[in-house]
A tleap script that builds the chain and sets N, CA, C and O, in Angstrom:
source leaprc.protein.ff14SB
mol = sequence {
  NMET ARG ILE LEU PHE GLU GLY ASN VAL HIE
  VAL HIE TYR SER GLN ILE TYR VAL GLN SER
  ASP ASP GLU PHE PRO ALA GLY PHE PRO ARG
  ASP GLU ARG ALA GLY GLN ASP ASN GLY LEU
  CYS GLY ALA GLY TYR PRO GLY PHE LEU PHE
  LEU THR THR GLY LEU HIE THR GLY SER VAL
  PRO PHE THR VAL GLU SER HIE ASP HIE ALA
  PRO PRO VAL ASP ASP VAL TRP GLU GLU VAL
  VAL GLU VAL SER PHE THR PRO GLY PRO GLY
  GLN VAL ALA LEU VAL GLN TRP ALA GLY GLU
  ALA ARG TRP PRO LEU ASP LEU SER PRO VAL
  ASP LEU ARG ALA ARG TYR CYS ALA ARG GLY
  MET ASP ALA ALA ARG ALA ALA ASP THR ARG
  THR ASP ARG SER GLY CTHR
}
set mol.1.N position { -1.570 2.740 -9.480 }
set mol.1.CA position { -0.872 1.340 -9.748 }
set mol.1.C position { 0.653 1.250 -9.978 }
set mol.1.O position { 1.056 2.092 -10.780 }
set mol.2.N position { 1.378 0.620 -9.584 }
set mol.2.CA position { 2.754 0.609 -10.004 }
set mol.2.C position { 3.146 -0.988 -10.265 }
set mol.2.O position { 2.721 -1.889 -9.542 }
set mol.3.N position { 4.069 -1.210 -11.470 }
set mol.3.CA position { 4.021 -2.613 -11.822 }
set mol.3.C position { 5.464 -2.537 -11.024 }
set mol.3.O position { 6.345 -1.677 -11.003 }
set mol.4.N position { 5.317 -3.798 -10.385 }
set mol.4.CA position { 6.649 -4.158 -9.618 }
set mol.4.C position { 7.455 -5.092 -10.599 }
set mol.4.O position { 8.684 -5.091 -10.539 }
set mol.5.N position { 6.840 -5.821 -11.425 }
set mol.5.CA position { 7.955 -6.947 -12.367 }
set mol.5.C position { 7.130 -7.052 -13.228 }
set mol.5.O position { 5.948 -6.946 -12.903 }
set mol.6.N position { 7.489 -7.295 -14.617 }
set mol.6.CA position { 6.761 -7.401 -15.726 }
set mol.6.C position { 7.717 -8.357 -16.691 }
set mol.6.O position { 8.802 -7.954 -17.110 }
set mol.7.N position { 7.323 -9.331 -16.913 }
set mol.7.CA position { 8.572 -9.930 -17.672 }
set mol.7.C position { 8.016 -11.155 -18.039 }
set mol.7.O position { 6.888 -11.467 -17.657 }
set mol.8.N position { 8.938 -12.135 -18.993 }
set mol.8.CA position { 8.679 -13.746 -19.135 }
set mol.8.C position { 9.805 -14.340 -17.920 }
set mol.8.O position { 10.936 -14.011 -17.565 }
set mol.9.N position { 8.819 -15.393 -17.516 }
set mol.9.CA position { 9.482 -16.079 -16.314 }
set mol.9.C position { 9.548 -17.619 -16.659 }
set mol.9.O position { 8.626 -18.125 -17.298 }
set mol.10.N position { 10.574 -18.330 -16.264 }
set mol.10.CA position { 10.357 -19.933 -16.884 }
set mol.10.C position { 10.143 -20.477 -15.445 }
set mol.10.O position { 10.544 -20.214 -14.312 }
set mol.11.N position { 9.204 -21.482 -16.127 }
set mol.11.CA position { 8.140 -22.263 -14.410 }
set mol.11.C position { 8.728 -23.922 -14.541 }
set mol.11.O position { 8.604 -24.380 -15.677 }
set mol.12.N position { 9.034 -24.385 -14.033 }
set mol.12.CA position { 9.604 -26.379 -13.987 }
set mol.12.C position { 7.700 -26.293 -12.647 }
set mol.12.O position { 6.986 -25.527 -12.000 }
set mol.13.N position { 7.918 -27.943 -13.124 }
set mol.13.CA position { 6.721 -28.173 -12.714 }
set mol.13.C position { 5.634 -27.183 -11.868 }
set mol.13.O position { 5.392 -27.235 -10.662 }
set mol.14.N position { 5.105 -26.346 -12.788 }
set mol.14.CA position { 3.612 -25.105 -13.278 }
set mol.14.C position { 4.197 -24.220 -11.773 }
set mol.14.O position { 3.471 -23.434 -11.164 }
set mol.15.N position { 4.906 -24.380 -11.569 }
set mol.15.CA position { 5.098 -23.393 -9.904 }
set mol.15.C position { 5.664 -22.167 -9.932 }
set mol.15.O position { 5.554 -21.801 -11.102 }
set mol.16.N position { 6.050 -21.569 -9.488 }
set mol.16.CA position { 7.027 -19.641 -9.432 }
set mol.16.C position { 6.260 -19.330 -7.936 }
set mol.16.O position { 5.177 -19.853 -7.670 }
set mol.17.N position { 6.948 -18.430 -7.019 }
set mol.17.CA position { 6.862 -18.426 -5.726 }
set mol.17.C position { 7.154 -16.518 -5.319 }
set mol.17.O position { 8.052 -15.767 -5.701 }
set mol.18.N position { 6.048 -16.284 -4.477 }
set mol.18.CA position { 6.509 -14.956 -3.917 }
set mol.18.C position { 6.739 -15.646 -2.443 }
set mol.18.O position { 6.109 -16.518 -1.845 }
set mol.19.N position { 8.413 -14.556 -1.971 }
set mol.19.CA position { 9.453 -15.381 -1.097 }
set mol.19.C position { 9.819 -14.196 -0.391 }
set mol.19.O position { 10.167 -13.107 -0.846 }
set mol.20.N position { 9.661 -14.651 1.034 }
set mol.20.CA position { 9.970 -13.112 1.672 }
set mol.20.C position { 11.519 -12.886 2.447 }
set mol.20.O position { 11.904 -11.998 3.208 }
set mol.21.N position { 12.288 -14.240 1.829 }
set mol.21.CA position { 13.890 -14.444 2.366 }
set mol.21.C position { 14.348 -15.171 1.036 }
set mol.21.O position { 13.922 -15.243 -0.117 }
set mol.22.N position { 15.541 -15.732 1.829 }
set mol.22.CA position { 16.104 -16.488 0.505 }
set mol.22.C position { 16.007 -18.304 0.889 }
set mol.22.O position { 16.479 -19.242 0.246 }
set mol.23.N position { 15.361 -18.313 1.928 }
set mol.23.CA position { 15.156 -19.575 1.967 }
set mol.23.C position { 14.034 -20.167 1.860 }
set mol.23.O position { 13.180 -19.310 2.088 }
set mol.24.N position { 13.499 -21.251 1.618 }
set mol.24.CA position { 12.401 -22.030 1.322 }
set mol.24.C position { 11.265 -21.899 2.808 }
set mol.24.O position { 11.957 -21.638 3.791 }
set mol.25.N position { 10.443 -21.963 3.007 }
set mol.25.CA position { 9.515 -21.964 4.212 }
set mol.25.C position { 10.328 -23.896 4.542 }
set mol.25.O position { 10.810 -24.826 3.895 }
set mol.26.N position { 9.956 -23.466 6.158 }
set mol.26.CA position { 10.043 -25.312 7.233 }
set mol.26.C position { 9.036 -25.407 6.409 }
set mol.26.O position { 8.289 -24.647 5.792 }
set mol.27.N position { 9.243 -26.836 6.588 }
set mol.27.CA position { 7.947 -27.827 5.023 }
set mol.27.C position { 8.259 -28.311 3.799 }
set mol.27.O position { 8.525 -29.366 3.223 }
set mol.28.N position { 8.137 -27.218 3.625 }
set mol.28.CA position { 7.913 -26.942 2.030 }
set mol.28.C position { 8.187 -28.418 1.268 }
set mol.28.O position { 8.706 -29.362 1.863 }
set mol.29.N position { 7.884 -28.457 0.266 }
set mol.29.CA position { 6.121 -28.072 -0.199 }
set mol.29.C position { 5.129 -29.279 0.184 }
set mol.29.O position { 4.891 -30.367 -0.342 }
set mol.30.N position { 4.576 -28.508 1.514 }
set mol.30.CA position { 3.451 -29.819 2.027 }
set mol.30.C position { 2.140 -28.566 2.185 }
set mol.30.O position { 0.999 -28.720 1.748 }
set mol.31.N position { 2.538 -27.597 2.759 }
set mol.31.CA position { 1.621 -27.159 3.812 }
set mol.31.C position { 1.077 -25.677 2.450 }
set mol.31.O position { 0.126 -24.896 2.473 }
set mol.32.N position { 1.832 -25.802 1.775 }
set mol.32.CA position { 1.689 -24.502 1.440 }
set mol.32.C position { -0.184 -24.059 0.833 }
set mol.32.O position { -0.430 -23.013 0.234 }
set mol.33.N position { -0.895 -24.762 1.061 }
set mol.33.CA position { -2.325 -24.565 0.563 }
set mol.33.C position { -3.287 -24.463 1.884 }
set mol.33.O position { -4.243 -23.730 2.138 }
set mol.34.N position { -2.724 -25.363 2.520 }
set mol.34.CA position { -3.284 -25.607 4.324 }
set mol.34.C position { -4.611 -24.301 4.385 }
set mol.34.O position { -4.588 -23.092 4.158 }
set mol.35.N position { -5.974 -25.509 4.917 }
set mol.35.CA position { -6.957 -24.547 5.268 }
set mol.35.C position { -7.683 -23.871 3.564 }
set mol.35.O position { -8.542 -22.994 3.474 }
set mol.36.N position { -7.130 -24.477 2.607 }
set mol.36.CA position { -7.711 -22.867 1.653 }
set mol.36.C position { -8.168 -24.119 0.528 }
set mol.36.O position { -7.405 -25.071 0.370 }
set mol.37.N position { -9.660 -24.021 -0.342 }
set mol.37.CA position { -10.025 -24.199 -1.036 }
set mol.37.C position { -9.561 -24.027 -3.197 }
set mol.37.O position { -9.776 -24.520 -4.304 }
set mol.38.N position { -9.005 -23.202 -2.625 }
set mol.38.CA position { -8.258 -23.176 -4.125 }
set mol.38.C position { -6.851 -23.512 -4.531 }
set mol.38.O position { -5.924 -23.304 -3.748 }
set mol.39.N position { -6.595 -24.181 -6.097 }
set mol.39.CA position { -5.478 -24.952 -6.268 }
set mol.39.C position { -4.596 -23.893 -6.495 }
set mol.39.O position { -3.539 -24.417 -6.844 }
set mol.40.N position { -4.433 -22.267 -6.477 }
set mol.40.CA position { -3.524 -22.346 -8.103 }
set mol.40.C position { -2.772 -20.733 -7.244 }
set mol.40.O position { -2.001 -20.005 -7.868 }
set mol.41.N position { -3.147 -20.472 -5.942 }
set mol.41.CA position { -2.694 -19.479 -5.094 }
set mol.41.C position { -2.262 -19.842 -3.786 }
set mol.41.O position { -2.929 -19.216 -2.962 }
set mol.42.N position { -1.237 -20.760 -3.132 }
set mol.42.CA position { -1.050 -21.303 -1.539 }
set mol.42.C position { -0.541 -19.869 -0.914 }
set mol.42.O position { 0.274 -19.118 -1.451 }
set mol.43.N position { -1.094 -19.696 0.130 }
set mol.43.CA position { -0.585 -18.850 0.954 }
set mol.43.C position { -0.343 -19.351 2.676 }
set mol.43.O position { -0.360 -18.585 3.639 }
set mol.44.N position { -0.069 -21.204 2.722 }
set mol.44.CA position { -0.192 -21.501 3.912 }
set mol.44.C position { 1.226 -21.011 5.109 }
set mol.44.O position { 1.578 -21.035 6.289 }
set mol.45.N position { 1.545 -20.671 3.995 }
set mol.45.CA position { 3.064 -20.515 5.173 }
set mol.45.C position { 3.423 -18.746 4.601 }
set mol.45.O position { 3.384 -18.094 3.557 }
set mol.46.N position { 3.825 -18.529 6.272 }
set mol.46.CA position { 3.603 -16.905 6.497 }
set mol.46.C position { 4.933 -16.088 5.689 }
set mol.46.O position { 6.101 -16.397 5.922 }
set mol.47.N position { 4.538 -14.995 4.704 }
set mol.47.CA position { 5.634 -14.018 3.802 }
set mol.47.C position { 5.444 -14.817 2.523 }
set mol.47.O position { 6.037 -14.390 1.532 }
set mol.48.N position { 4.334 -16.466 2.336 }
set mol.48.CA position { 5.450 -17.119 1.117 }
set mol.48.C position { 3.472 -17.161 0.480 }
set mol.48.O position { 2.374 -16.931 0.987 }
set mol.49.N position { 4.138 -17.704 -1.200 }
set mol.49.CA position { 3.209 -17.441 -1.932 }
set mol.49.C position { 3.533 -18.384 -2.856 }
set mol.49.O position { 4.566 -18.188 -3.495 }
set mol.50.N position { 2.880 -19.383 -3.084 }
set mol.50.CA position { 2.868 -21.154 -3.614 }
set mol.50.C position { 2.260 -20.445 -5.141 }
set mol.50.O position { 1.265 -19.774 -4.870 }
set mol.51.N position { 2.516 -20.415 -6.354 }
set mol.51.CA position { 1.416 -20.174 -7.578 }
set mol.51.C position { 2.034 -21.000 -8.789 }
set mol.51.O position { 3.128 -21.195 -9.319 }
set mol.52.N position { 0.778 -21.351 -8.912 }
set mol.52.CA position { 0.942 -22.322 -10.147 }
set mol.52.C position { 0.253 -22.044 -11.600 }
set mol.52.O position { -0.791 -21.528 -12.001 }
set mol.53.N position { 1.189 -22.549 -12.065 }
set mol.53.CA position { 0.683 -21.919 -13.614 }
set mol.53.C position { -0.203 -23.623 -14.351 }
set mol.53.O position { -0.655 -24.653 -13.850 }
set mol.54.N position { -0.070 -23.114 -15.616 }
set mol.54.CA position { -1.283 -24.157 -16.413 }
set mol.54.C position { 0.168 -24.933 -17.121 }
set mol.54.O position { 0.116 -26.129 -17.405 }
set mol.55.N position { 1.377 -24.160 -17.351 }
set mol.55.CA position { 2.379 -24.728 -18.062 }
set mol.55.C position { 3.381 -25.715 -17.184 }
set mol.55.O position { 4.067 -25.252 -16.273 }
set mol.56.N position { 3.397 -26.836 -17.471 }
set mol.56.CA position { 4.469 -27.579 -16.827 }
set mol.56.C position { 6.088 -26.825 -16.544 }
set mol.56.O position { 6.519 -26.385 -15.478 }
set mol.57.N position { 6.870 -26.866 -18.094 }
set mol.57.CA position { 7.635 -26.000 -18.065 }
set mol.57.C position { 7.947 -25.449 -19.427 }
set mol.57.O position { 8.018 -25.908 -20.567 }
set mol.58.N position { 8.102 -24.312 -18.865 }
set mol.58.CA position { 8.426 -23.106 -19.977 }
set mol.58.C position { 8.539 -22.036 -19.679 }
set mol.58.O position { 8.900 -21.728 -18.543 }
set mol.59.N position { 8.259 -21.141 -20.628 }
set mol.59.CA position { 8.363 -19.847 -20.380 }
set mol.59.C position { 6.947 -18.956 -20.303 }
set mol.59.O position { 6.227 -19.060 -21.296 }
set mol.60.N position { 6.471 -18.074 -19.198 }
set mol.60.CA position { 5.514 -17.706 -19.082 }
set mol.60.C position { 5.681 -16.476 -18.704 }
set mol.60.O position { 6.525 -16.135 -17.876 }
set mol.61.N position { 4.694 -15.517 -19.425 }
set mol.61.CA position { 4.496 -14.153 -19.254 }
set mol.61.C position { 3.587 -13.630 -18.151 }
set mol.61.O position { 2.364 -13.765 -18.110 }
set mol.62.N position { 4.515 -12.890 -17.084 }
set mol.62.CA position { 3.760 -12.535 -15.479 }
set mol.62.C position { 4.305 -10.978 -15.394 }
set mol.62.O position { 5.187 -10.391 -16.020 }
set mol.63.N position { 3.476 -10.598 -14.436 }
set mol.63.CA position { 3.131 -9.430 -13.760 }
set mol.63.C position { 2.965 -9.083 -12.797 }
set mol.63.O position { 1.773 -8.818 -12.639 }
set mol.64.N position { 3.797 -8.836 -11.595 }
set mol.64.CA position { 3.131 -7.921 -10.794 }
set mol.64.C position { 3.177 -6.570 -10.441 }
set mol.64.O position { 4.162 -5.832 -10.396 }
set mol.65.N position { 1.409 -6.201 -10.070 }
set mol.65.CA position { 1.133 -5.092 -9.489 }
set mol.65.C position { 1.163 -4.918 -8.600 }
set mol.65.O position { 1.313 -5.910 -7.887 }
set mol.66.N position { 1.027 -3.320 -7.789 }
set mol.66.CA position { 0.581 -3.278 -6.529 }
set mol.66.C position { 0.063 -1.942 -6.445 }
set mol.66.O position { 0.612 -0.870 -6.701 }
set mol.67.N position { -1.168 -2.219 -6.015 }
set mol.67.CA position { -2.755 -1.216 -6.725 }
set mol.67.C position { -2.995 -0.817 -4.849 }
set mol.67.O position { -3.145 -1.737 -4.046 }
set mol.68.N position { -2.992 0.654 -4.410 }
set mol.68.CA position { -3.853 0.945 -3.135 }
set mol.68.C position { -4.994 0.616 -2.904 }
set mol.68.O position { -5.403 0.475 -1.752 }
set mol.69.N position { -5.692 0.439 -3.907 }
set mol.69.CA position { -7.389 0.086 -3.510 }
set mol.69.C position { -7.748 -1.132 -4.590 }
set mol.69.O position { -7.629 -1.022 -5.810 }
set mol.70.N position { -8.266 -2.453 -3.800 }
set mol.70.CA position { -8.784 -3.516 -5.048 }
set mol.70.C position { -9.526 -2.750 -6.218 }
set mol.70.O position { -10.569 -2.104 -6.107 }
set mol.71.N position { -8.693 -2.975 -7.485 }
set mol.71.CA position { -9.244 -2.931 -8.695 }
set mol.71.C position { -10.222 -3.911 -9.337 }
set mol.71.O position { -10.320 -5.095 -9.015 }
set mol.72.N position { -10.850 -3.369 -10.166 }
set mol.72.CA position { -12.072 -4.060 -10.566 }
set mol.72.C position { -11.611 -5.238 -11.251 }
set mol.72.O position { -10.779 -4.870 -12.079 }
set mol.73.N position { -11.752 -6.371 -11.285 }
set mol.73.CA position { -11.353 -7.721 -12.277 }
set mol.73.C position { -11.596 -7.457 -13.557 }
set mol.73.O position { -12.475 -6.616 -13.745 }
set mol.74.N position { -11.047 -7.954 -14.566 }
set mol.74.CA position { -11.304 -7.736 -15.975 }
set mol.74.C position { -11.596 -9.220 -16.125 }
set mol.74.O position { -11.211 -10.259 -15.588 }
set mol.75.N position { -12.911 -8.676 -17.619 }
set mol.75.CA position { -12.952 -9.664 -17.921 }
set mol.75.C position { -12.300 -10.578 -19.229 }
set mol.75.O position { -12.780 -11.489 -19.904 }
set mol.76.N position { -10.947 -9.870 -19.250 }
set mol.76.CA position { -9.654 -11.379 -20.019 }
set mol.76.C position { -9.523 -12.219 -19.256 }
set mol.76.O position { -9.173 -13.289 -19.754 }
set mol.77.N position { -9.747 -12.191 -17.503 }
set mol.77.CA position { -9.131 -13.629 -17.363 }
set mol.77.C position { -9.985 -14.342 -16.839 }
set mol.77.O position { -11.049 -13.950 -16.359 }
set mol.78.N position { -9.527 -15.608 -16.897 }
set mol.78.CA position { -10.213 -17.137 -16.550 }
set mol.78.C position { -10.864 -17.225 -15.882 }
set mol.78.O position { -12.083 -17.308 -15.734 }
set mol.79.N position { -9.106 -17.202 -14.841 }
set mol.79.CA position { -8.961 -17.845 -13.515 }
set mol.79.C position { -8.192 -16.932 -12.491 }
set mol.79.O position { -6.979 -16.747 -12.582 }
set mol.80.N position { -9.136 -16.259 -11.311 }
set mol.80.CA position { -8.812 -14.832 -10.614 }
set mol.80.C position { -9.122 -15.845 -9.293 }
set mol.80.O position { -10.026 -16.678 -9.351 }
set mol.81.N position { -8.162 -15.656 -7.946 }
set mol.81.CA position { -8.278 -15.774 -6.776 }
set mol.81.C position { -7.694 -15.088 -6.546 }
set mol.81.O position { -6.999 -14.374 -7.269 }
set mol.82.N position { -7.903 -15.131 -4.693 }
set mol.82.CA position { -7.074 -14.100 -3.921 }
set mol.82.C position { -7.444 -14.692 -2.414 }
set mol.82.O position { -8.389 -15.097 -1.737 }
set mol.83.N position { -5.752 -14.402 -2.374 }
set mol.83.CA position { -5.552 -15.005 -0.181 }
set mol.83.C position { -5.033 -13.422 0.156 }
set mol.83.O position { -4.842 -12.480 -0.613 }
set mol.84.N position { -4.880 -13.528 1.691 }
set mol.84.CA position { -4.231 -12.938 2.829 }
set mol.84.C position { -2.675 -12.895 2.348 }
set mol.84.O position { -2.177 -13.819 1.704 }
set mol.85.N position { -2.059 -11.884 2.676 }
set mol.85.CA position { -0.393 -12.030 2.188 }
set mol.85.C position { -0.266 -11.291 3.357 }
set mol.85.O position { -1.255 -10.703 3.793 }
set mol.86.N position { 0.638 -11.241 3.841 }
set mol.86.CA position { 1.717 -10.402 4.692 }
set mol.86.C position { 3.090 -10.795 4.663 }
set mol.86.O position { 3.534 -11.580 5.501 }
set mol.87.N position { 4.176 -10.029 3.256 }
set mol.87.CA position { 5.211 -10.233 3.179 }
set mol.87.C position { 6.102 -10.186 4.512 }
set mol.87.O position { 6.076 -9.152 5.179 }
set mol.88.N position { 6.863 -11.233 4.908 }
set mol.88.CA position { 8.136 -11.240 5.896 }
set mol.88.C position { 8.887 -9.310 5.820 }
set mol.88.O position { 8.600 -8.403 5.038 }
set mol.89.N position { 9.817 -9.336 6.918 }
set mol.89.CA position { 10.977 -8.219 7.025 }
set mol.89.C position { 11.770 -8.813 5.344 }
set mol.89.O position { 11.667 -9.787 4.599 }
set mol.90.N position { 12.516 -7.582 5.404 }
set mol.90.CA position { 14.090 -7.594 3.990 }
set mol.90.C position { 13.168 -7.848 3.160 }
set mol.90.O position { 11.984 -7.528 3.273 }
set mol.91.N position { 13.795 -8.578 2.075 }
set mol.91.CA position { 13.968 -8.411 0.702 }
set mol.91.C position { 12.549 -10.019 0.095 }
set mol.91.O position { 12.365 -11.227 0.244 }
set mol.92.N position { 11.945 -8.777 -0.605 }
set mol.92.CA position { 10.716 -9.662 -1.155 }
set mol.92.C position { 11.088 -10.165 -2.147 }
set mol.92.O position { 12.055 -9.456 -2.429 }
set mol.93.N position { 10.975 -11.286 -3.298 }
set mol.93.CA position { 11.303 -11.445 -4.804 }
set mol.93.C position { 10.438 -12.252 -5.165 }
set mol.93.O position { 9.979 -13.005 -4.306 }
set mol.94.N position { 9.865 -12.354 -6.805 }
set mol.94.CA position { 9.585 -13.325 -7.536 }
set mol.94.C position { 10.527 -14.266 -7.967 }
set mol.94.O position { 11.399 -13.989 -8.791 }
set mol.95.N position { 10.338 -15.823 -7.233 }
set mol.95.CA position { 11.199 -16.654 -7.302 }
set mol.95.C position { 10.975 -17.710 -8.337 }
set mol.95.O position { 9.956 -18.397 -8.410 }
set mol.96.N position { 11.993 -17.783 -9.117 }
set mol.96.CA position { 11.879 -19.174 -10.031 }
set mol.96.C position { 11.721 -20.561 -9.165 }
set mol.96.O position { 11.744 -20.685 -7.940 }
set mol.97.N position { 11.579 -21.413 -10.020 }
set mol.97.CA position { 11.338 -22.740 -9.518 }
set mol.97.C position { 12.872 -23.112 -9.057 }
set mol.97.O position { 13.815 -22.862 -9.807 }
set mol.98.N position { 13.095 -23.858 -7.497 }
set mol.98.CA position { 14.108 -24.066 -7.053 }
set mol.98.C position { 15.189 -22.866 -7.415 }
set mol.98.O position { 16.132 -23.065 -8.181 }
set mol.99.N position { 14.874 -21.276 -6.607 }
set mol.99.CA position { 15.705 -20.441 -6.500 }
set mol.99.C position { 16.635 -20.252 -8.161 }
set mol.99.O position { 17.635 -19.538 -8.239 }
set mol.100.N position { 16.230 -20.806 -9.018 }
set mol.100.CA position { 17.442 -20.412 -10.344 }
set mol.100.C position { 17.530 -18.989 -10.577 }
set mol.100.O position { 18.633 -18.491 -10.800 }
set mol.101.N position { 16.369 -18.206 -10.547 }
set mol.101.CA position { 16.094 -16.771 -10.529 }
set mol.101.C position { 15.372 -16.279 -9.848 }
set mol.101.O position { 14.181 -16.582 -9.767 }
set mol.102.N position { 16.048 -15.239 -9.084 }
set mol.102.CA position { 14.942 -13.923 -8.621 }
set mol.102.C position { 14.647 -12.731 -9.103 }
set mol.102.O position { 15.121 -12.437 -10.201 }
set mol.103.N position { 13.864 -11.846 -8.452 }
set mol.103.CA position { 12.968 -10.508 -9.417 }
set mol.103.C position { 12.611 -9.807 -8.061 }
set mol.103.O position { 11.602 -10.292 -7.548 }
set mol.104.N position { 13.288 -8.611 -7.234 }
set mol.104.CA position { 13.135 -8.302 -6.191 }
set mol.104.C position { 11.889 -7.409 -6.368 }
set mol.104.O position { 11.985 -6.621 -7.309 }
set mol.105.N position { 10.601 -7.359 -5.579 }
set mol.105.CA position { 9.287 -6.704 -5.528 }
set mol.105.C position { 9.542 -6.144 -4.401 }
set mol.105.O position { 10.157 -6.729 -3.510 }
set mol.106.N position { 8.930 -4.478 -4.264 }
set mol.106.CA position { 9.447 -3.550 -3.794 }
set mol.106.C position { 8.055 -3.438 -2.743 }
set mol.106.O position { 7.211 -2.607 -3.078 }
set mol.107.N position { 7.822 -4.170 -1.612 }
set mol.107.CA position { 6.524 -4.715 -0.898 }
set mol.107.C position { 7.166 -4.608 0.248 }
set mol.107.O position { 8.266 -4.993 0.646 }
set mol.108.N position { 6.059 -3.864 0.832 }
set mol.108.CA position { 6.790 -3.543 2.932 }
set mol.108.C position { 5.993 -4.988 3.633 }
set mol.108.O position { 5.099 -5.587 3.036 }
set mol.109.N position { 6.387 -5.291 4.660 }
set mol.109.CA position { 5.507 -6.270 5.960 }
set mol.109.C position { 4.384 -5.644 6.163 }
set mol.109.O position { 4.398 -5.103 7.269 }
set mol.110.N position { 3.609 -5.509 5.701 }
set mol.110.CA position { 2.178 -4.930 5.626 }
set mol.110.C position { 0.913 -6.021 5.287 }
set mol.110.O position { 0.766 -6.431 4.136 }
set mol.111.N position { 0.148 -6.389 6.228 }
set mol.111.CA position { -1.165 -7.356 5.477 }
set mol.111.C position { -1.969 -6.890 4.296 }
set mol.111.O position { -2.824 -6.041 4.548 }
set mol.112.N position { -1.853 -7.279 3.093 }
set mol.112.CA position { -2.405 -6.941 1.878 }
set mol.112.C position { -3.222 -8.199 1.138 }
set mol.112.O position { -2.922 -9.339 1.494 }
set mol.113.N position { -4.067 -8.045 0.294 }
set mol.113.CA position { -4.585 -8.889 -0.220 }
set mol.113.C position { -4.331 -9.211 -1.496 }
set mol.113.O position { -4.776 -8.485 -2.385 }
set mol.114.N position { -3.467 -10.511 -1.849 }
set mol.114.CA position { -3.286 -11.104 -2.716 }
set mol.114.C position { -3.854 -11.798 -4.005 }
set mol.114.O position { -3.873 -13.022 -3.871 }
set mol.115.N position { -4.356 -11.322 -5.311 }
set mol.115.CA position { -4.884 -11.195 -6.179 }
set mol.115.C position { -4.071 -12.257 -7.318 }
set mol.115.O position { -3.341 -11.653 -8.105 }
set mol.116.N position { -4.106 -13.198 -7.418 }
set mol.116.CA position { -3.498 -14.229 -8.611 }
set mol.116.C position { -4.882 -14.370 -9.275 }
set mol.116.O position { -5.880 -14.936 -8.829 }
set mol.117.N position { -4.657 -13.509 -10.836 }
set mol.117.CA position { -5.187 -13.321 -12.641 }
set mol.117.C position { -4.113 -14.294 -13.151 }
set mol.117.O position { -2.895 -14.407 -13.012 }
set mol.118.N position { -5.514 -15.231 -14.082 }
set mol.118.CA position { -4.724 -16.255 -15.204 }
set mol.118.C position { -5.546 -15.956 -16.495 }
set mol.118.O position { -6.648 -15.413 -16.575 }
set mol.119.N position { -4.657 -16.495 -17.597 }
set mol.119.CA position { -5.703 -17.325 -18.444 }
set mol.119.C position { -4.899 -18.041 -19.103 }
set mol.119.O position { -3.680 -18.089 -18.945 }
set mol.120.N position { -5.550 -18.638 -19.881 }
set mol.120.CA position { -5.277 -19.900 -21.079 }
set mol.120.C position { -4.332 -21.516 -20.582 }
set mol.120.O position { -3.595 -22.243 -21.248 }
set mol.121.N position { -4.913 -21.609 -18.739 }
set mol.121.CA position { -4.408 -22.231 -18.211 }
set mol.121.C position { -4.886 -23.464 -19.005 }
set mol.121.O position { -4.086 -24.392 -19.121 }
set mol.122.N position { -5.924 -23.554 -19.478 }
set mol.122.CA position { -6.354 -24.854 -19.925 }
set mol.122.C position { -5.737 -25.676 -21.239 }
set mol.122.O position { -5.623 -26.883 -21.449 }
set mol.123.N position { -5.341 -24.340 -22.144 }
set mol.123.CA position { -4.492 -24.645 -23.314 }
set mol.123.C position { -2.818 -24.754 -22.515 }
set mol.123.O position { -2.339 -25.729 -23.094 }
set mol.124.N position { -2.063 -24.400 -21.809 }
set mol.124.CA position { -1.224 -24.536 -21.499 }
set mol.124.C position { -0.885 -25.774 -21.243 }
set mol.124.O position { -0.008 -26.388 -21.852 }
set mol.125.N position { -1.876 -26.409 -19.903 }
set mol.125.CA position { -1.706 -27.555 -19.039 }
set mol.125.C position { -1.523 -28.778 -20.235 }
set mol.125.O position { -0.901 -29.826 -20.064 }
set mol.126.N position { -2.499 -28.202 -21.962 }
set mol.126.CA position { -2.064 -29.252 -22.801 }
set mol.126.C position { -1.080 -29.108 -23.413 }
set mol.126.O position { -0.349 -30.027 -23.783 }
set mol.127.N position { -0.926 -28.055 -23.593 }
set mol.127.CA position { 0.632 -28.036 -24.508 }
set mol.127.C position { 2.202 -28.558 -23.075 }
set mol.127.O position { 3.365 -28.578 -23.478 }
set mol.128.N position { 1.972 -28.797 -22.024 }
set mol.128.CA position { 2.814 -29.084 -21.442 }
set mol.128.C position { 4.087 -28.249 -20.872 }
set mol.128.O position { 4.229 -27.751 -19.755 }
set mol.129.N position { 5.162 -28.250 -22.232 }
set mol.129.CA position { 6.053 -27.962 -22.277 }
set mol.129.C position { 6.104 -26.356 -23.260 }
set mol.129.O position { 5.217 -26.272 -24.109 }
set mol.130.N position { 6.732 -25.582 -23.193 }
set mol.130.CA position { 6.882 -24.847 -24.109 }
set mol.130.C position { 8.607 -24.361 -24.116 }
set mol.130.O position { 9.069 -23.892 -23.076 }
set mol.131.N position { 9.460 -24.504 -25.297 }
set mol.131.CA position { 10.661 -24.495 -25.589 }
set mol.131.C position { 10.769 -22.912 -26.194 }
set mol.131.O position { 11.802 -22.563 -26.766 }
set mol.132.N position { 9.692 -22.035 -26.035 }
set mol.132.CA position { 10.031 -20.697 -26.824 }
set mol.132.C position { 10.343 -20.040 -25.590 }
set mol.132.O position { 9.425 -19.920 -24.779 }
set mol.133.N position { 11.430 -19.613 -25.317 }
set mol.133.CA position { 11.421 -18.828 -24.150 }
set mol.133.C position { 10.790 -17.390 -24.520 }
set mol.133.O position { 11.229 -16.578 -23.706 }
set mol.134.N position { 10.069 -16.877 -25.290 }
set mol.134.CA position { 9.497 -15.110 -25.421 }
set mol.134.C position { 8.387 -15.443 -24.732 }
set mol.134.O position { 7.867 -14.334 -24.856 }
set mol.135.N position { 7.598 -16.047 -24.113 }
set mol.135.CA position { 6.534 -16.572 -23.569 }
set mol.135.C position { 5.384 -16.429 -24.392 }
set mol.135.O position { 4.339 -16.749 -23.827 }
set mol.136.N position { 5.280 -16.046 -25.544 }
set mol.136.CA position { 3.864 -15.733 -26.100 }
set mol.136.C position { 3.190 -17.189 -26.834 }
set mol.136.O position { 2.068 -17.163 -27.339 }
savepdb mol mol.pdb
quit
């Protein structure tokens, strides 16, 4: 297992992205969840993931890991979704809303299975906004 990113990210409108280039996909934000039933991780655009958080605005702790094989799902997670994802060529990054900040992710352009796990989504939704930047 490799940790590709670990830290706090600032979200707006409950959004953060994994993006394969510097531009948002054509047509964004319209079809990011096309053909999917889950509302947490949209993979409707090639090379792009649209991740939804419980918090509308504020700092959220985030970790991106890469595994050679699917790890077991830990019971700590309240929400777990998986989607097919193929990073595009070039720089892949975790990107804050509106491209305000980005963190490079060391991912090759090969077919992957992305698993997005979360906890505390309902409490974060109820809180709506967190002004504390620590994410705790």
